N, C-alpha and C positions, 0 to 999 in steps of 0.2 A: 407791524405800522399800524397807527391808531384806529379805533372804532370810525363808523360812519361818521357819530355827533361830534369828536374831538378830532377830527385829522389835521396832521399836521401842515396839510394845501390849503387847507379853507379860508384861512387870512389873506390868503396874496391871489383869492382868488375873487376873478371882475365881472360880473354878471351883470350890470350898469354902465353905463360910463356917464351918467348925470352927476355931474360933479366934481368925477377922478383929476386929480393929481399927480404926476408923479415922482413928485417930494414927499409926499407921505409915506411911502415906503424909504424905507432905509436900506441902499444895498450892503451895508454889513451887518445886517439884522440875524442873530440866529434864536427869535425867540420861536416861543410858542414849542420848544422841544427841550428834553431834558437833558436829553444829551451832550456834553459839554467838549468831549474829544475825538480825536478822529479815529482811536481805535475800533469806539461804540459805535461809532457814526456805521463802520467801514460792517460791525456786522448787523447791524440796526437794516443797513442796505443789502446784503448777500439776505435777510430775510425775507425784506420786500420783494426784490429781484425773484426767489425763489415763488412766492406768492402770485406773482407776474405771472412764469411761466406757466403755475397751474389753470389760471384763467384763461393763461392765452389760448392753450390747448384745448381749452372747450372751445373760446371764437372758432378757434380754426376748426373742430369738429361739426361742432354746432354750422357754421358755414351760413348766417344770418346779417348777423351785422360787420361791419367793419369801422375801424378805427385810427384815423387821422391825426396824427402829432405833432404840429406846425410849431417852429424852432425860429425867433430870433433875436439879434442880439447885436451891439457894436459889438467890431472886434475882439477878441480876446476875452471875451466873457465867458467860454467856456462849452459851446455846444456842442463840442465834436467830442468832446470828454464826458459833456451828461449823457450825451445817444450812446458813446461806448461802455459807460458802465452801469448806467440802468437800463440798458437792454439785452447786458453781458447772456442772460439765461434762457436770453427767448429764441424759439427753435427757428432758425434763419430759412424755413420754408415757408412759414409765415410770418413773414416780415420784409417791406423792404424802404430800401431808402433813398430819398433823389434830393440833389445838391443844386440848388438853383445860384449860379453866377451870372454871367454878363447876360443878355441874351441874345443866340446866334439871329445871322440873316433872317433862316427859314422862322425863327420864334416873331420876329418884328413883323414879319408878313400876315401874321396872326393877331388877332385877339389877345390879350394882354395876360387871359384866365386859360389859353390855350395848353399850353405848354404846361399848367399845373393838371389840368384838366386828364392828361396822355398817362400822370403817373399817378391818378388815384388807387387806393390801394382797393381788393378785390374783397368780395364778402367770404369773411372766415380770417382777414387779415388785419394786419398792422402797419398802416403804410407813418413814414415819418419823411418831415419837408425842413429838409436844412436850408433856410430861408425858403422865401416861398412867393405867393402872389402878393404878398405885404411889401415888397421889394419897389412896387409901383405905387403904392404911396410913403413912401421913404426915403430912396434914393436918389427917386426920381422927383419927389419933391424940394428934396435938397439941392437936387443937380436938374431946375428943369429944363435946359439945356438938350438931357438925355430925350425929353419927347421932340424933338425934330427929329430923332433919328427914326421913330416909332410910324413917319408918314403914316400919320393919323389926317384926317382931311382939318383943317384950317378952321373950318366954321365949328369945330366939334372941341376947339381946346381953347377953352375960356378959364377966368379965373375962379371957377365954382370948379372945374376937373375933378378937384379930393373929391369934392361931397358926392360926385357923380360914381366915382369907383367907391369908396364905404357906400355909397346905396348898392352899387352894381355887389360888393364882396359880401353884404349883410345876404342879400337876396340867395347867391350862391352858396353861400353857408345853409341859409335855411333848406335850399334844395335839396343838399347833401343829407340834411340832418332828416326829413320827409323819407329819404332814400335809403336808410340805412347807416348813412355814415356819422358817425360820431366824431366831431372836431372838437380838439381839445387844443391851446394854444398858449405858448410858450415864451415870453418875453425875461431872457436872462440879466435883470438888472444889475452889472456892473458900476462901478464908482468910475471916475474918471483918473483919483489919485490910482486905485488897485492896477485899472488898464494899463496906466505907464508901468507900475512898477512889473506889469507881464510881459509887455514891452522890453523893457531894461531886459530881462531875464530872458528873453529869446535873443537878442543881442550879444548878451554878454556869454551865452552858451551857446558853444558851435554847437551842441548835438541840435539846439534848438530855431539854429540861422534860421534854417529851412521854413520854421512857422512864419517868418516874419516878410512881408513886402513893406517899399515908399508908401504904396498906394494906403496905407494903413495910416499912414503921418500925416498923408495928404486929409484921412475924412475926418482924423481926431481934430484936426483944425475947423471942422462944422461941428463941433459936441452940440452945442447949445442947438443949434439948428437941428438938431438928430432927437435932441433930448423934445424937442416941441413937436417935432412930427409923430414918434412916440406917443406921448398923452394923447394928438390927435387922433393917433391911429386906434388907441384902447377904446379911447372916449366915444366912440365912433360905430365900434364892430362890435363891444363886449356886449354879450345877450345871455340870456339864462343857458340856452341851449348851444351854446357856441363861446363859453365862457374864455379870458385869459387869465393867465397865471402870470404874473410880477413876483417872479422871481428874484430874490436875494441873491446875487452872485460874487459876491466880493469870496466869498467860503464857498469852494468846491467840494466840500463835504454837504453841507448846508442843500447846496442846492439841489445836487441829486437826490436830499432825502425828500425834497420837497417836490418833487419832479415825480418822482416814484410812486410817490402816494397818490399825485394827484392823478397820475394813467390807473392804477389799483382801483382806486375810486370809480373811475370810469369803466372799468369791466366792469366792478362786482354792479352797478348801476343797471348794468345790460340781464342781471340774473341768467347767467349763463348756466348749460350744462348739457351732457351728453347725450346726442338723440338718441329719441327710443327706440325697440324694433316691437313691430307690431308683430301677429301671432304667426303669421304668415312664415315671418323671417326668422322668426323663433325657432319656426321647426323645421328650416333647411338646415339652421346652425346647429340642434340638435342634430340631424341627420347628417350634416357633414361631422362633427363631433365622435359619431358612430363609428361613419366610416375610418376616422381613424382608428379608433383604437384595434378597430376589425383587421387593421390592417398586420 
């Protein structure tokens, strides 16, 4: 993967939402890379996965930091495939994936961050959120009638609720970063045309029928509202310590390379290393070594 000064992911990294506009990033872009074919991309990703595995092993052994990866996207943007391919070399003991569907009755009896808080990664581990607490500023914003299901006191539900939620999330991610949880957030930016192509593929290929839901078409009808919600989300919650990566998603091979590069960048920034052994422990190791030799 690229060195720190020329990382593939950096052009798509948003650390301040001031002036951000979603249309500035082309979903079909494959810029900032010399790779132009699928085979070369697969080789580059394999190298990245190998590097990630090395870093994750040190993260697990050091047991000081945790890494939280948040994935948001429209349907068929490739979240599942990206997670599958990018994290393919990571030790399962050091990684956990949480998928956030519609909230349960138990979830609705708590604040909206409650269920996400139950799934945060332990120190030494990588946690992946396939959708997340950001749904509360996306689907709930596009469908405000869902707020009624949350039984929030009416006095607290006003026109400024979205600004309150953005502020809550910023403070929440500040809190996580101050406690050793490194947050990296990915919006896989697929075009409406490419989503249509992928939906048709799912409908026309019997082996992919299971991936399609009628709800996908209903949500597609709200495309413009979702794009506005995503833009506001990124604009109000991007920060230096918890950046968004707006990743072009029309070409899956490129999406995976950018995400892998961003994860490697985050891990390398922690200057990870294996724990050192003190003199007392070193003497104990030497004794154990000698005992084994003497058997």
